The first five atom37 places (N, CA, C, CB, O) and aatype in JSON, in Angstrom:
{
  "aatype": [12, 15, 11, 6, 1, 0, 8, 10, 3, 10, 3, 3, 2, 10, 3, 10, 15, 6, 13, 0, 14, 11, 16, 5, 11, 3, 8, 7, 1, 14, 3, 14, 11, 0, 10, 6, 16, 19, 0, 6, 5, 15, 7, 13, 19, 15, 1, 6, 2, 11, 1, 1, 1, 11, 1, 5, 1, 15, 14, 18, 5, 0, 5, 10, 2, 10, 11, 4, 1, 6, 0, 19, 11, 0, 12, 13, 5, 6, 9, 7, 3, 1, 10, 3, 9, 18, 3, 8, 16, 16, 13, 6, 5, 0, 10, 10, 0, 10, 9, 6, 11, 6, 7, 18, 15, 3, 10, 6, 19, 1, 13, 11, 6, 10, 16, 11],
  "atom_mask": [
    [1, 1, 1, 1, 1],
    [1, 1, 1, 1, 1],
    [1, 1, 1, 1, 1],
    [1, 1, 1, 1, 1],
    [1, 1, 1, 1, 1],
    [1, 1, 1, 1, 1],
    [1, 1, 1, 1, 1],
    [1, 1, 1, 1, 1],
    [1, 1, 1, 1, 1],
    [1, 1, 1, 1, 1],
    [1, 1, 1, 1, 1],
    [1, 1, 1, 1, 1],
    [1, 1, 1, 1, 1],
    [1, 1, 1, 1, 1],
    [1, 1, 1, 1, 1],
    [1, 1, 1, 1, 1],
    [1, 1, 1, 1, 1],
    [1, 1, 1, 1, 1],
    [1, 1, 1, 1, 1],
    [1, 1, 1, 1, 1],
    [1, 1, 1, 1, 1],
    [1, 1, 1, 1, 1],
    [1, 1, 1, 1, 1],
    [1, 1, 1, 1, 1],
    [1, 1, 1, 1, 1],
    [1, 1, 1, 1, 1],
    [1, 1, 1, 1, 1],
    [1, 1, 1, 0, 1],
    [1, 1, 1, 1, 1],
    [1, 1, 1, 1, 1],
    [1, 1, 1, 1, 1],
    [1, 1, 1, 1, 1],
    [1, 1, 1, 1, 1],
    [1, 1, 1, 1, 1],
    [1, 1, 1, 1, 1],
    [1, 1, 1, 1, 1],
    [1, 1, 1, 1, 1],
    [1, 1, 1, 1, 1],
    [1, 1, 1, 1, 1],
    [1, 1, 1, 1, 1],
    [1, 1, 1, 1, 1],
    [1, 1, 1, 1, 1],
    [1, 1, 1, 0, 1],
    [1, 1, 1, 1, 1],
    [1, 1, 1, 1, 1],
    [1, 1, 1, 1, 1],
    [1, 1, 1, 1, 1],
    [1, 1, 1, 1, 1],
    [1, 1, 1, 1, 1],
    [1, 1, 1, 1, 1],
    [1, 1, 1, 1, 1],
    [1, 1, 1, 1, 1],
    [1, 1, 1, 1, 1],
    [1, 1, 1, 1, 1],
    [1, 1, 1, 1, 1],
    [1, 1, 1, 1, 1],
    [1, 1, 1, 1, 1],
    [1, 1, 1, 1, 1],
    [1, 1, 1, 1, 1],
    [1, 1, 1, 1, 1],
    [1, 1, 1, 1, 1],
    [1, 1, 1, 1, 1],
    [1, 1, 1, 1, 1],
    [1, 1, 1, 1, 1],
    [1, 1, 1, 1, 1],
    [1, 1, 1, 1, 1],
    [1, 1, 1, 1, 1],
    [1, 1, 1, 1, 1],
    [1, 1, 1, 1, 1],
    [1, 1, 1, 1, 1],
    [1, 1, 1, 1, 1],
    [1, 1, 1, 1, 1],
    [1, 1, 1, 1, 1],
    [1, 1, 1, 1, 1],
    [1, 1, 1, 1, 1],
    [1, 1, 1, 1, 1],
    [1, 1, 1, 1, 1],
    [1, 1, 1, 1, 1],
    [1, 1, 1, 1, 1],
    [1, 1, 1, 0, 1],
    [1, 1, 1, 1, 1],
    [1, 1, 1, 1, 1],
    [1, 1, 1, 1, 1],
    [1, 1, 1, 1, 1],
    [1, 1, 1, 1, 1],
    [1, 1, 1, 1, 1],
    [1, 1, 1, 1, 1],
    [1, 1, 1, 1, 1],
    [1, 1, 1, 1, 1],
    [1, 1, 1, 1, 1],
    [1, 1, 1, 1, 1],
    [1, 1, 1, 1, 1],
    [1, 1, 1, 1, 1],
    [1, 1, 1, 1, 1],
    [1, 1, 1, 1, 1],
    [1, 1, 1, 1, 1],
    [1, 1, 1, 1, 1],
    [1, 1, 1, 1, 1],
    [1, 1, 1, 1, 1],
    [1, 1, 1, 1, 1],
    [1, 1, 1, 1, 1],
    [1, 1, 1, 1, 1],
    [1, 1, 1, 0, 1],
    [1, 1, 1, 1, 1],
    [1, 1, 1, 1, 1],
    [1, 1, 1, 1, 1],
    [1, 1, 1, 1, 1],
    [1, 1, 1, 1, 1],
    [1, 1, 1, 1, 1],
    [1, 1, 1, 1, 1],
    [1, 1, 1, 1, 1],
    [1, 1, 1, 1, 1],
    [1, 1, 1, 1, 1],
    [1, 1, 1, 1, 1],
    [1, 1, 1, 1, 1],
    [1, 1, 1, 1, 1]
  ],
  "atom_positions": [
    [[143.82, 60.74, 78.2], [143.21, 61.09, 79.47], [141.82, 60.49, 79.52], [143.17, 62.63, 79.66], [141.01, 60.7, 78.62]],
    [[141.52, 59.74, 80.57], [140.21, 59.09, 80.67], [139.25, 59.99, 81.44], [140.33, 57.71, 81.36], [139.64, 60.77, 82.31]],
    [[137.98, 59.86, 81.08], [136.95, 60.69, 81.72], [136.21, 59.88, 82.79], [135.94, 61.23, 80.67], [135.0, 60.0, 82.93]],
    [[136.91, 59.07, 83.53], [136.3, 58.24, 84.55], [136.18, 59.05, 85.84], [137.13, 56.94, 84.78], [137.09, 59.79, 86.21]],
    [[135.07, 58.89, 86.51], [134.84, 59.62, 87.75], [135.73, 59.08, 88.86], [133.37, 59.54, 88.17], [136.07, 57.9, 88.88]],
    [[136.08, 59.95, 89.77], [136.89, 59.54, 90.92], [136.03, 58.71, 91.85], [137.49, 60.77, 91.66], [134.86, 59.02, 92.06]],
    [[136.6, 57.68, 92.42], [135.9, 56.8, 93.34], [135.87, 57.47, 94.72], [136.57, 55.39, 93.41], [136.87, 58.03, 95.16]],
    [[134.72, 57.41, 95.41], [134.57, 58.07, 96.71], [134.95, 57.19, 97.88], [133.15, 58.53, 96.88], [134.91, 57.65, 99.03]],
    [[135.31, 55.99, 97.65], [135.73, 55.04, 98.68], [134.65, 54.82, 99.74], [137.0, 55.51, 99.35], [134.95, 54.76, 100.93]],
    [[133.42, 54.71, 99.31], [132.33, 54.41, 100.24], [132.06, 52.92, 100.21], [131.04, 55.2, 99.88], [132.15, 52.28, 99.16]],
    [[131.74, 52.37, 101.36], [131.41, 50.95, 101.41], [130.05, 50.75, 100.77], [131.42, 50.42, 102.86], [129.12, 51.52, 100.98]],
    [[129.95, 49.71, 99.99], [128.66, 49.39, 99.39], [127.79, 48.61, 100.36], [128.85, 48.6, 98.11], [126.63, 48.31, 100.06]],
    [[128.33, 48.27, 101.51], [127.59, 47.52, 102.51], [127.03, 48.48, 103.56], [128.49, 46.44, 103.17], [127.44, 48.45, 104.72]],
    [[126.11, 49.32, 103.15], [125.52, 50.28, 104.09], [124.45, 49.61, 104.92], [124.94, 51.49, 103.35], [123.67, 48.81, 104.41]],
    [[124.4, 49.94, 106.2], [123.37, 49.42, 107.08], [122.22, 50.44, 107.1], [123.93, 49.16, 108.54], [122.35, 51.51, 107.7]],
    [[121.12, 50.11, 106.44], [119.99, 51.05, 106.32], [119.01, 50.94, 107.48], [119.26, 50.8, 105.02], [117.99, 51.63, 107.47]],
    [[119.29, 50.12, 108.45], [118.36, 49.96, 109.57], [118.25, 51.24, 110.4], [118.79, 48.79, 110.46], [117.24, 51.47, 111.07]],
    [[119.28, 52.07, 110.36], [119.24, 53.33, 111.11], [118.24, 54.31, 110.51], [120.63, 53.96, 111.15], [117.78, 55.24, 111.19]],
    [[117.91, 54.11, 109.25], [117.03, 55.05, 108.57], [115.56, 54.63, 108.62], [117.46, 55.19, 107.14], [114.73, 55.24, 107.94]],
    [[115.24, 53.64, 109.39], [113.85, 53.2, 109.53], [113.07, 54.24, 110.33], [113.78, 51.79, 110.22], [113.64, 54.89, 111.21]],
    [[111.78, 54.4, 110.04], [111.0, 55.39, 110.8], [110.88, 54.99, 112.26], [109.6, 55.55, 110.18], [110.75, 53.81, 112.6]],
    [[110.92, 55.98, 113.11], [110.82, 55.73, 114.54], [109.36, 55.5, 114.9], [111.41, 56.91, 115.35], [108.45, 56.07, 114.31]],
    [[109.16, 54.66, 115.87], [107.8, 54.42, 116.35], [107.42, 55.54, 117.3], [107.68, 53.03, 117.05], [108.24, 56.03, 118.07]],
    [[106.16, 55.93, 117.23], [105.7, 57.02, 118.09], [105.36, 56.48, 119.47], [104.48, 57.73, 117.48], [104.75, 55.43, 119.63]],
    [[105.77, 57.24, 120.44], [105.47, 56.87, 121.81], [104.1, 57.44, 122.15], [106.57, 57.37, 122.8], [103.76, 58.55, 121.74]],
    [[103.34, 56.7, 122.91], [102.04, 57.18, 123.34], [102.25, 58.03, 124.59], [101.05, 55.99, 123.63], [102.58, 57.52, 125.66]],
    [[102.05, 59.32, 124.43], [102.24, 60.22, 125.56], [101.01, 60.26, 126.45], [102.57, 61.62, 125.07], [101.04, 60.88, 127.52]],
    [[99.95, 59.62, 126.03], [98.75, 59.58, 126.85], [98.13, 60.96, 127.02], [0.0, 0.0, 0.0], [98.49, 61.7, 127.93]],
    [[97.21, 61.28, 126.16], [96.55, 62.58, 126.24], [95.65, 62.62, 127.46], [95.75, 62.87, 124.95], [94.93, 61.65, 127.72]],
    [[95.66, 63.71, 128.2], [94.8, 63.81, 129.39], [93.33, 63.96, 128.99], [95.23, 65.0, 130.26], [93.0, 64.36, 127.87]],
    [[92.47, 63.62, 129.91], [91.04, 63.71, 129.68], [90.63, 65.18, 129.52], [90.25, 63.05, 130.86], [90.98, 66.0, 130.37]],
    [[89.9, 65.54, 128.45], [89.51, 66.94, 128.23], [88.68, 67.52, 129.38], [88.73, 67.06, 126.94], [88.81, 68.7, 129.71]],
    [[87.82, 66.7, 129.98], [87.0, 67.18, 131.1], [87.89, 67.54, 132.29], [85.95, 66.12, 131.51], [87.66, 68.54, 132.97]],
    [[88.89, 66.71, 132.55], [89.81, 66.97, 133.66], [90.6, 68.24, 133.4], [90.77, 65.78, 133.86], [90.83, 69.04, 134.31]],
    [[91.02, 68.43, 132.16], [91.74, 69.66, 131.81], [90.88, 70.89, 132.04], [92.2, 69.62, 130.34], [91.34, 71.91, 132.55]],
    [[89.6, 70.78, 131.65], [88.68, 71.91, 131.81], [88.51, 72.27, 133.28], [87.32, 71.58, 131.19], [88.5, 73.45, 133.64]],
    [[88.39, 71.26, 134.13], [88.23, 71.53, 135.57], [89.47, 72.19, 136.15], [87.93, 70.24, 136.34], [89.36, 73.14, 136.93]],
    [[90.63, 71.69, 135.79], [91.88, 72.27, 136.28], [92.02, 73.71, 135.78], [93.1, 71.43, 135.83], [92.46, 74.59, 136.52]],
    [[91.64, 73.94, 134.54], [91.74, 75.29, 133.97], [90.82, 76.26, 134.7], [91.4, 75.27, 132.48], [91.21, 77.38, 134.99]],
    [[89.59, 75.82, 134.99], [88.66, 76.69, 135.71], [89.17, 77.0, 137.12], [87.27, 76.03, 135.79], [89.03, 78.12, 137.6]],
    [[89.76, 76.01, 137.76], [90.29, 76.21, 139.11], [91.47, 77.17, 139.09], [90.71, 74.87, 139.73], [91.71, 77.9, 140.05]],
    [[92.21, 77.18, 137.98], [93.37, 78.06, 137.85], [93.0, 79.46, 137.39], [94.37, 77.45, 136.89], [93.85, 80.35, 137.35]],
    [[91.74, 79.66, 137.04], [91.31, 80.99, 136.62], [91.27, 81.21, 135.12], [0.0, 0.0, 0.0], [91.01, 82.32, 134.67]],
    [[91.53, 80.17, 134.34], [91.44, 80.31, 132.89], [89.99, 80.17, 132.46], [92.34, 79.26, 132.17], [89.26, 79.32, 132.98]],
    [[89.59, 81.0, 131.53], [88.21, 80.9, 131.03], [88.23, 80.34, 129.61], [87.51, 82.29, 131.06], [89.21, 80.46, 128.88]],
    [[87.14, 79.76, 129.26], [87.01, 79.15, 127.94], [86.94, 80.22, 126.86], [85.77, 78.24, 127.87], [86.42, 81.31, 127.09]],
    [[87.47, 79.9, 125.7], [87.39, 80.83, 124.57], [86.14, 80.53, 123.77], [88.66, 80.73, 123.66], [86.19, 79.89, 122.72]],
    [[85.03, 81.0, 124.26], [83.77, 80.77, 123.56], [83.62, 81.8, 122.46], [82.57, 80.83, 124.54], [84.16, 82.9, 122.53]],
    [[82.88, 81.41, 121.44], [82.64, 82.34, 120.34], [81.81, 83.51, 120.82], [81.95, 81.63, 119.17], [80.78, 83.34, 121.48]],
    [[82.27, 84.69, 120.48], [81.5, 85.88, 120.82], [80.43, 86.06, 119.77], [82.41, 87.14, 120.91], [80.59, 85.64, 118.62]],
    [[79.34, 86.68, 120.17], [78.29, 86.95, 119.19], [78.82, 87.93, 118.17], [77.01, 87.5, 119.86], [79.32, 89.0, 118.51]],
    [[78.72, 87.54, 116.92], [79.18, 88.43, 115.85], [78.13, 89.48, 115.61], [79.49, 87.65, 114.55], [76.94, 89.2, 115.49]],
    [[78.6, 90.69, 115.55], [77.7, 91.79, 115.27], [77.43, 91.79, 113.77], [78.3, 93.16, 115.74], [78.36, 91.79, 112.96]],
    [[76.17, 91.8, 113.42], [75.84, 91.83, 112.0], [76.05, 93.24, 111.49], [74.38, 91.37, 111.74], [75.47, 94.21, 111.98]],
    [[76.91, 93.33, 110.5], [77.18, 94.62, 109.9], [76.41, 94.73, 108.61], [78.69, 94.81, 109.64], [76.41, 93.81, 107.79]],
    [[75.75, 95.84, 108.45], [75.0, 96.04, 107.23], [75.97, 96.2, 106.06], [74.08, 97.27, 107.35], [76.97, 96.9, 106.17]],
    [[75.65, 95.55, 104.98], [76.52, 95.6, 103.81], [76.46, 96.98, 103.18], [76.12, 94.52, 102.78], [75.38, 97.56, 103.01]],
    [[77.61, 97.5, 102.84], [77.7, 98.84, 102.27], [77.18, 98.84, 100.84], [79.14, 99.36, 102.32], [77.47, 97.92, 100.07]],
    [[76.41, 99.86, 100.48], [75.97, 99.94, 99.08], [77.08, 100.41, 98.15], [74.78, 100.89, 98.97], [76.93, 100.35, 96.93]],
    [[78.19, 100.87, 98.72], [79.31, 101.39, 97.92], [80.28, 100.25, 97.62], [80.04, 102.54, 98.66], [81.25, 100.05, 98.34]],
    [[80.01, 99.51, 96.53], [80.84, 98.37, 96.19], [81.52, 98.52, 94.84], [80.03, 97.12, 96.21], [82.57, 97.93, 94.6]],
    [[80.93, 99.29, 93.95], [81.53, 99.47, 92.63], [82.59, 100.56, 92.7], [80.45, 99.83, 91.57], [82.42, 101.57, 93.39]],
    [[83.68, 100.34, 92.0], [84.77, 101.3, 92.01], [84.8, 102.03, 90.69], [86.13, 100.61, 92.29], [84.66, 101.42, 89.63]],
    [[84.98, 103.35, 90.74], [85.04, 104.19, 89.55], [86.37, 104.91, 89.56], [83.84, 105.19, 89.48], [86.61, 105.78, 90.4]],
    [[87.23, 104.56, 88.64], [88.54, 105.2, 88.55], [88.51, 106.2, 87.41], [89.67, 104.16, 88.35], [88.15, 105.86, 86.28]],
    [[88.89, 107.41, 87.7], [88.9, 108.47, 86.71], [90.28, 109.09, 86.63], [87.84, 109.54, 87.04], [91.01, 109.15, 87.61]],
    [[90.61, 109.55, 85.44], [91.83, 110.35, 85.31], [91.38, 111.81, 85.34], [92.62, 110.02, 83.98], [90.41, 112.19, 84.7]],
    [[92.1, 112.6, 86.09], [91.78, 114.02, 86.18], [93.07, 114.79, 86.44], [90.72, 114.29, 87.29], [94.13, 114.22, 86.68]],
    [[92.93, 116.08, 86.39], [94.09, 116.93, 86.7], [94.37, 116.86, 88.2], [93.84, 118.41, 86.25], [93.46, 116.69, 89.01]],
    [[95.63, 116.99, 88.54], [96.04, 116.92, 89.95], [95.32, 117.97, 90.79], [97.57, 117.1, 90.08], [94.88, 117.68, 91.9]],
    [[95.2, 119.18, 90.26], [94.55, 120.27, 91.0], [93.06, 120.0, 91.19], [94.75, 121.61, 90.27], [92.49, 120.38, 92.22]],
    [[92.42, 119.35, 90.2], [91.0, 119.03, 90.32], [90.8, 117.98, 91.41], [90.43, 118.52, 88.96], [89.84, 118.05, 92.18]],
    [[91.69, 117.02, 91.46], [91.62, 116.0, 92.51], [91.74, 116.64, 93.89], [92.73, 114.93, 92.32], [90.98, 116.32, 94.81]],
    [[92.69, 117.55, 94.03], [92.89, 118.24, 95.31], [91.66, 119.06, 95.68], [94.14, 119.15, 95.25], [91.25, 119.1, 96.84]],
    [[91.07, 119.72, 94.67], [89.88, 120.53, 94.93], [88.7, 119.64, 95.34], [89.51, 121.36, 93.67], [87.94, 119.98, 96.25]],
    [[88.55, 118.51, 94.67], [87.49, 117.55, 95.0], [87.62, 117.08, 96.45], [87.54, 116.33, 94.03], [86.63, 117.02, 97.19]],
    [[88.84, 116.75, 96.85], [89.07, 116.3, 98.22], [88.88, 117.43, 99.22], [90.47, 115.71, 98.35], [88.42, 117.19, 100.34]],
    [[89.22, 118.65, 98.84], [89.02, 119.8, 99.73], [87.54, 120.06, 99.96], [89.7, 121.05, 99.16], [87.12, 120.39, 101.07]],
    [[86.73, 119.9, 98.91], [85.28, 120.07, 99.06], [84.76, 119.05, 100.07], [84.55, 119.91, 97.7], [83.97, 119.39, 100.95]],
    [[85.2, 117.8, 99.94], [84.78, 116.77, 100.89], [85.23, 117.08, 102.3], [0.0, 0.0, 0.0], [84.49, 116.84, 103.25]],
    [[86.45, 117.62, 102.45], [86.95, 117.99, 103.78], [86.13, 119.12, 104.38], [88.43, 118.4, 103.7], [85.8, 119.09, 105.56]],
    [[85.82, 120.12, 103.56], [85.03, 121.25, 104.07], [83.63, 120.82, 104.49], [84.94, 122.36, 103.01], [83.1, 121.31, 105.48]],
    [[83.05, 119.9, 103.73], [81.7, 119.43, 104.06], [81.73, 118.31, 105.1], [80.99, 118.95, 102.8], [80.69, 117.89, 105.6]],
    [[82.94, 117.82, 105.41], [83.14, 116.71, 106.35], [82.36, 115.47, 105.91], [82.7, 117.13, 107.77], [81.64, 114.85, 106.69]],
    [[82.54, 115.12, 104.63], [81.9, 113.93, 104.07], [82.94, 113.13, 103.29], [80.7, 114.32, 103.15], [84.0, 113.64, 102.93]],
    [[82.62, 111.87, 103.04], [83.51, 110.99, 102.29], [83.47, 111.31, 100.8], [83.14, 109.52, 102.53], [82.56, 111.98, 100.33]],
    [[84.47, 110.81, 100.06], [84.57, 111.06, 98.63], [83.35, 110.54, 97.87], [85.82, 110.44, 98.07], [82.88, 111.19, 96.94]],
    [[82.84, 109.37, 98.26], [81.69, 108.83, 97.52], [80.47, 109.72, 97.68], [81.37, 107.41, 97.99], [79.67, 109.85, 96.76]],
    [[80.31, 110.33, 98.85], [79.18, 111.23, 99.06], [79.39, 112.52, 98.28], [79.01, 111.53, 100.56], [78.44, 113.06, 97.72]],
    [[80.61, 113.02, 98.26], [80.92, 114.22, 97.47], [80.59, 113.97, 96.0], [82.41, 114.63, 97.63], [80.0, 114.82, 95.34]],
    [[80.99, 112.81, 95.49], [80.73, 112.47, 94.1], [79.23, 112.41, 93.82], [81.39, 111.13, 93.74], [78.76, 112.94, 92.82]],
    [[78.48, 111.75, 94.71], [77.03, 111.63, 94.49], [76.35, 112.99, 94.53], [76.41, 110.71, 95.54], [75.44, 113.25, 93.74]],
    [[76.77, 113.86, 95.45], [76.16, 115.19, 95.52], [76.49, 116.01, 94.28], [76.63, 115.93, 96.78], [75.64, 116.74, 93.77]],
    [[77.71, 115.89, 93.78], [78.1, 116.61, 92.57], [77.32, 116.08, 91.36], [79.61, 116.48, 92.33], [76.89, 116.86, 90.52]],
    [[77.14, 114.78, 91.28], [76.39, 114.18, 90.18], [74.94, 114.63, 90.21], [76.48, 112.65, 90.24], [74.37, 114.96, 89.17]],
    [[74.34, 114.64, 91.39], [72.95, 115.09, 91.53], [72.82, 116.56, 91.14], [72.45, 114.88, 92.97], [71.86, 116.94, 90.47]],
    [[73.78, 117.39, 91.56], [73.74, 118.81, 91.2], [73.82, 118.99, 89.69], [74.9, 119.58, 91.89], [73.12, 119.85, 89.14]],
    [[74.64, 118.21, 89.01], [74.75, 118.29, 87.55], [73.46, 117.85, 86.88], [75.93, 117.43, 87.06], [73.0, 118.48, 85.93]],
    [[72.87, 116.77, 87.37], [71.61, 116.28, 86.81], [70.52, 117.33, 86.95], [71.17, 114.96, 87.51], [69.77, 117.59, 86.01]],
    [[70.43, 117.95, 88.15], [69.42, 118.99, 88.38], [69.67, 120.21, 87.52], [69.39, 119.39, 89.86], [68.74, 120.8, 86.97]],
    [[70.94, 120.61, 87.39], [71.29, 121.8, 86.6], [70.93, 121.61, 85.13], [72.78, 122.11, 86.74], [70.44, 122.54, 84.49]],
    [[71.17, 120.42, 84.6], [70.89, 120.15, 83.19], [69.43, 119.83, 82.95], [71.76, 119.01, 82.71], [69.0, 119.74, 81.79]],
    [[68.65, 119.64, 84.0], [67.22, 119.4, 83.87], [66.86, 117.99, 83.41], [0.0, 0.0, 0.0], [65.83, 117.8, 82.76]],
    [[67.68, 117.03, 83.72], [67.39, 115.64, 83.36], [66.5, 115.02, 84.43], [68.71, 114.82, 83.18], [66.98, 114.33, 85.33]],
    [[65.2, 115.26, 84.32], [64.28, 114.81, 85.37], [64.2, 113.28, 85.43], [62.88, 115.39, 85.13], [64.02, 112.72, 86.51]],
    [[64.34, 112.6, 84.28], [64.3, 111.13, 84.29], [65.5, 110.56, 85.06], [64.27, 110.59, 82.85], [65.36, 109.59, 85.81]],
    [[66.67, 111.16, 84.86], [67.87, 110.71, 85.58], [67.78, 111.06, 87.06], [69.13, 111.33, 84.97], [68.27, 110.33, 87.92]],
    [[67.14, 112.19, 87.35], [66.99, 112.59, 88.76], [66.13, 111.58, 89.51], [66.36, 114.0, 88.86], [66.43, 111.22, 90.64]],
    [[65.05, 111.13, 88.86], [64.18, 110.12, 89.49], [64.96, 108.82, 89.7], [62.92, 109.87, 88.61], [64.88, 108.21, 90.77]],
    [[65.72, 108.39, 88.68], [66.52, 107.17, 88.8], [67.57, 107.3, 89.9], [67.21, 106.86, 87.47], [67.78, 106.36, 90.67]],
    [[68.22, 108.47, 89.97], [69.26, 108.7, 90.98], [68.66, 108.6, 92.38], [69.92, 110.07, 90.77], [69.24, 107.97, 93.27]],
    [[67.51, 109.23, 92.57], [66.89, 109.22, 93.91], [66.41, 107.83, 94.29], [65.71, 110.21, 93.95], [66.42, 107.48, 95.47]],
    [[65.99, 107.03, 93.31], [65.61, 105.64, 93.58], [66.83, 104.82, 94.01], [64.95, 105.01, 92.34], [66.75, 103.99, 94.92]],
    [[67.95, 105.07, 93.34], [69.17, 104.32, 93.65], [69.74, 104.66, 95.02], [70.22, 104.6, 92.6], [70.32, 103.8, 95.68]],
    [[69.57, 105.89, 95.45], [70.23, 106.34, 96.68], [69.29, 106.43, 97.87], [70.86, 107.68, 96.46], [69.59, 107.13, 98.84]],
    [[68.17, 105.75, 97.82], [67.24, 105.77, 98.96], [67.9, 105.28, 100.22], [66.02, 104.92, 98.67], [67.26, 105.23, 101.27]]
  ]
}
């Protein structure tokens, strides 16, 4: 038994002229000024850049991930809900309360400088 491939009976005389790239037709782009006038007459307005409002950069950029008990997390979030403040503010207030309670006056000064 021979391992010869089956012949596909294709002509070796292929005409490759059909595969040549097509030439692009010049569609003639309209004058931009003329387009603008027609657009204004039709009621279209230009998409001009709007003034960007400068947003002050947030001082809250560092992320602190802690592992804690599920109930402690819920309690932490409930405190924030009751005070109607965000988690980062709840954390800062709790940290300040701990610093004051322990009497770390040097850390209290540093904390107040950081959070001005």
